[in-house]
C-alpha positions in Angstrom: 17.5 -37.7 -45.1 17.0 -35.3 -42.0 14.1 -33.2 -41.5 13.8 -31.2 -38.0 10.5 -29.8 -37.1 10.6 -27.1 -34.6 7.5 -26.1 -32.4 5.1 -28.8 -33.6 1.2 -28.8 -32.7 -1.1 -31.6 -33.8 -1.7 -29.3 -36.8 1.5 -28.2 -38.0 5.1 -27.1 -37.2 6.2 -23.5 -37.1 9.5 -24.1 -38.4 10.6 -27.2 -40.8 14.2 -27.6 -41.5 15.6 -29.9 -44.3 18.6 -30.0 -46.5 19.9 -26.3 -45.9 16.3 -24.7 -46.3 13.9 -23.4 -43.6 10.2 -23.3 -44.1 8.0 -21.2 -41.9 4.2 -21.8 -41.3 2.2 -18.9 -42.5 2.7 -15.8 -40.1 -0.4 -13.8 -39.5 -1.1 -11.0 -36.8 -4.8 -10.5 -37.0 -6.2 -8.5 -34.3 -9.3 -6.2 -35.3 -7.7 -3.1 -33.9 -4.7 -3.4 -36.0 -4.3 -1.6 -39.5 -2.4 -3.4 -42.4 0.9 -1.5 -41.3 0.7 -2.9 -37.7 -0.1 -6.4 -38.9 2.6 -6.4 -41.6 5.1 -5.2 -38.9 4.2 -7.6 -36.4 4.1 -10.5 -39.0 8.0 -9.4 -40.0 8.7 -9.4 -36.3 7.6 -13.1 -36.0 9.5 -14.1 -39.1 12.7 -12.4 -37.6 12.2 -14.4 -34.4 11.5 -17.7 -36.1 14.2 -17.4 -38.6 16.5 -16.6 -35.4 15.3 -19.9 -33.7 15.9 -22.0 -37.0 19.7 -20.5 -37.2 18.6 -18.2 -40.3 18.0 -14.3 -40.7 16.2 -12.2 -43.1 19.6 -11.8 -45.4 18.9 -15.7 -46.1 15.3 -15.5 -47.1 15.1 -17.2 -50.5 11.3 -16.5 -51.2 8.2 -14.7 -49.7 4.6 -15.0 -50.7 2.4 -12.4 -49.3 -1.3 -12.9 -49.0 -3.3 -9.6 -48.6 -6.9 -9.5 -48.0 -7.5 -6.5 -50.0 -5.1 -4.9 -52.6 -6.3 -1.4 -51.5 -3.8 -2.1 -48.5 -0.8 -2.9 -51.1 0.9 0.3 -51.0 0.7 0.6 -47.0 2.0 -3.0 -46.5 4.8 -2.2 -49.0 5.9 0.8 -47.0 6.5 -1.4 -44.0 8.1 -4.2 -46.1 10.4 -2.1 -47.8 11.7 -0.8 -44.5 12.1 -4.3 -43.4 14.2 -5.1 -46.4 15.8 -1.8 -46.9 19.5 -3.1 -45.4 19.1 -6.5 -46.4 19.2 -9.0 -49.4 16.1 -9.0 -51.4 14.2 -12.2 -51.7 12.1 -13.4 -54.5 8.5 -12.3 -53.7 5.0 -12.6 -54.7 2.0 -10.7 -53.5 -1.8 -12.1 -54.1 -5.1 -11.1 -52.8 -6.7 -13.8 -50.9 -9.6 -14.7 -48.6 -8.3 -15.2 -45.1 -9.1 -17.8 -42.3 -10.7 -15.0 -40.3 -11.9 -11.5 -41.4 -9.4 -9.5 -39.0 -6.5 -10.9 -40.7 -5.3 -8.5 -43.4 -2.1 -10.2 -44.3 -0.2 -13.5 -44.1 3.5 -14.2 -45.0 4.6 -17.4 -46.2 8.6 -17.7 -45.7 11.3 -20.0 -47.2 14.9 -19.4 -46.2 18.3 -20.9 -46.1 20.4 -21.8 -43.3 24.1 -22.8 -42.7 
């Protein structure tokens, strides 16, 4: 069994690859001046970058869990999400309201994808 860990720190790995599956650490973009749309876009940009490093892409995403600080932002977050997945295969997805690690974080994405 081979497990590859990429961009590891003392706490976590940003990417873990195992048995054709890529697991990304939670992606956030919490700057106090950014609204939900900006944070969502920046998270998705990070996901694209990490998937590319792992030899995958958004078309290979299997599942995404979206943690959102306040469901009042659900529609605005979905506008950005819908544009991002418009031209690709749609993953399984869940979205839950959650308390974040820092108050400026409005959204966090947890992504699992396939790779060849």
